[in-house]
N, C-alpha and C positions, 0 to 999 in steps of 0.2 A: 504494500500500500504506500502511495506517495507520502512524503513528509508534509506536514501542515504548511500551508501558504503563510509566509511571514508578512509583516506589514511592509517591509522593503519590496517584496515580490508583488504585493498588492499594487503599489504605485508603479513598479516597473512594467506591470501588465496593463497599466492604464496611463499611458504617457500624456493623455489629455487632461489629467488631474495634476494640479500643482500642489506641492507640499515641500516644506523645508526638509533638509536632510534628516532622515529618520534613524534614530538609534534605538534598537529593539529593547535596550535596557532602560531607556528613558520614558517618561510619561508621554503618551501620545493620544490625541483625540482629533477627529475630523468629521465633518458632516457635509453631505452633498444633496442637492435637489435632483431627484430622478425625473427625467423628462426634460431637463434643461438642454436646449439645443447645443450648448457647448460641451455636453458630456455624452459620449457615445454609449450605445448599448453594447455590452459584450456578453458572450455566453460564459457563465461562471461554471467551471467543472465541479462535479460532485467531489467533495473531499473536506478534510478538516482545515480550519484556518487558525493561525496562531494569534488570534485576537478576538475580541467580542464584537458583535454587530447587532444593531437594532434597525429594522427596516419597516417602513410602512408604504404600501403600494396600492393604488386604485387601478383595477384592471383584472380581468380573468387570468389566473395564473395557477401554477402547481408548485408546491414546495416539497422537495424530497429531503427528509430529515431523518438521519439514521436509517432505520429499516421501514419507516412509514412514509406515506405520501398524503399530503393535504391539498385538496383543491379549494382555491379561494375564488369565489364567484364575483365579488365586487371589491371589497376593501380588506386587505390582509396586513397583519402585524406579526413580525418574526423577531424572536430573541434567540441569537445563536451564540454558542460558547466554544472555546477551543477544543473541547473534548469530543464533540459530536460532528460527524461529517454532514454536509447539507449542500443544496443549491436551490435556487429559485428560478423556475422555468416560466417565462411569460407565454401566455396562450393567445393574447390579443395585442395589437400594436398600441403605441402611444400610452404606455404605462406612466403613471404619475406618482410622485411620493418623495420620500426622504430616506436616506441611509446614513447612519453614523457608525464609525468604527473607533474602537479604543482598546488599549491594553490594560492589564491588571494594574500596572504601575501608575496609571492615571488616577486610580482610586486609592492609592496607598495612603494610609492614615485618614481615610475619608469613608468609613464604612467597609463592610465585607461584601463586595460585589458578587462574589461567587456563591454566597449563601442565600441569595434570593431565589425563590422557587423557579422563576422563569429561566434561570441559568443552570439549574440542577439537571443532571442527565436524566433523572426520572420525573422532571417537572413538566410543565405544559408550555411549549415554546411558540405555538402558532395560535393566533386569534383572528377570527373573522369578525369584522366590526360592522355595527349598524352605522347608518348615516350620522346619528347623534354621537356615537362613540368616536367615529372618524374625526368629527369636528373637534372634540376634546383633545385627542391625541395629536392631530395635525397642528393645533395651536401651540402645543408644547414644543414640537419640532421647530416651528417658526421662531419661537423664543430662543431655542438653542442656536439656530442659525444666526439670529440677530446678535446674540452674545458672542458667538465665534467671530463675527465680522466686526465687532466693536473694539474699543480701546480701553475698556474698564480694567483697572489694575488687577482686580480680583475676578476676572471673567471666568477663569478655570473653575473656581469655586462655585460661581453661579451656574456654570454648565453642569457640574457634578450634581448640584441640587436639582436641576431640571431633569437630568437623566433619572435620578431617583424618583422624582415626581412621575415620570413616564412609567417607570416600573411599578410604582404603587398604584397608579391609575389602572394599569392592566390587571394587576392582581385583584383589585376591587371588582373589576368587571367579571372576571372568571377566577374565583378562588382556586388555587392549585390543589391537586390531590396527591396522595402518596408522598408527602413531604414530612420531614421530622418536625414534630411540634416545637414551637418557639420556647416553651417552658423547658429550662435546662434541668435535666435529671441525670442520674448515673446511667440509666438505660439509654437516654437520648444521646449522651456523650459516646457511649460504647457503639451505638448504632451508627452515629455520624462517622466515627473513626473506621468502622467496618466498611461503610459505603465509600469513604474516601480511598481506602486501600484497594477496594475492588475496582474503582474507576481508574486509579493510578496505573493499572496494568495495561491500559489501552491508550492510544492505538498501538498495535503491533506493527512495527515498521518494516519488517522483512519476514520472509518465509522461514527463516532460521530462528526467529524469536519464539519464545514460549512463556506463557504465563506461569508464575511461580506459586500463586495462591489460588487453590481451586476448591478446597473443601472447607467446611466449617472449622475443622481441626487446624487446618493450615492458618486460617485467619486468627483463631484463638491463640495459637502459639506465637504468631507475630505480635499480637496485642498483649501477650502475657496475662491472659485471663483464661479461666476454665471454659471449655467449650459449652458446657451446660449454661453457664452464666451468659455467654454470648448469645446462644440460641434463645434464652428467655428474654433478654433485652431486645433483640431484634423483633421477636414475636410481639412483645408488648408495644413497641413503637410503630411497627409497620403492619401488624396483623398477618405477616407472612413469615415463613420459616427462613432461616439463613440459606438453606439449600435451594429453596424456591427462588430467592433473589439472585443467587449465584447463577443458577441455571437460566433464568430469564435474561441475565446480562450476557451470558455465553451465547444464548440463542440470538440475541440482538446483534452481537459482534459477528457471529457466524453468517447471518443473513447479509450483513454489510460486505463481508469478505467474499462471499459467494457471488454477489451481484456486482461488486465494484473492484475486484482484483482478478487477475488471471492466474492466481496461485493454484497449483494442483490441489485437489480436494484432500489428498493425503497430508499435504503440508499444513493446510488449515486445521485438520483434525489434530495433528501433533502440536501445533502452535497454541491451540485452545486447551491443551492438556488431556485430550482423549488418548486412550491406550492405543488406538489405531483407527484406520478409516472405517472399519466395520462398526465399532462402538459409536463413532461419530454419525454414521449413516443411520443407525438405529435411533439415535437421539433426534436427529432431524426428522425422520419419518414419523416418530411418535408425536412431535410437536407440530409439524406442518402437513402431515399426510402426503408428503412428497419426498423423494430421495434428494440428496444434495445436488446431483446433476440436473434433476428435473426442476428444482427450485431455481438453479442458476439459469436455466434456459426459458423460464416463464417470462 
């Protein structure tokens, strides 16, 4: 699987956009108006990006996000994070909207941007908006653009505040599900660490890579807790077993790799920690009622 697109590559692939020299370790934020005649439409390949993105677009389109596809009939809002591969496929011409990109460093010491449900791998990334909701969200993007083009000494702080307002507005519209409750308990801390360790194993960048943590016991040993304590905590917080969550995440990654890489199925099986292609095939058939090769070719 290709390495995530960096911010430097983002601008290199879009020479019609102007940006100061980008340092991937420095804070970065930019916003663009989609549909601007000075900005060309380019086809964005499916894959991971090494930055966060928030987009709003009016126009019929299709969003491919991880192993799911969302069709937007009129107005769509997307929250994308560096962990999940995606692309946005326009289905009609003359799409209009806004796109902003930023890295984690831009929010350093200004909230925990990754903790918001819209950026969680198991959160809700795509919103289809009503006309009224579009008006609310679009107004925030307009404010962000005005701040970006202004000379206010503390404009970055103003932009950060508006981005958080954008996130909060979306969460209020569609409260996210399957997220760890905000109330901090021992169970929620253990579950958060478990989910973080699980996600940290992806993406696998080559066919010779292999995940190291695959069972509840593997995670418990890494976290220095008893496996029964881990299982009880995860069940209490998510209403799912540790093994169910691990298998769901392996299935998601398997579907991405089957559809968006040319890796041999046997390499995918070993990379995901299966004992061999036969075990992997049995797992995929049980989950999807298709063999790995059948799913790849659908």
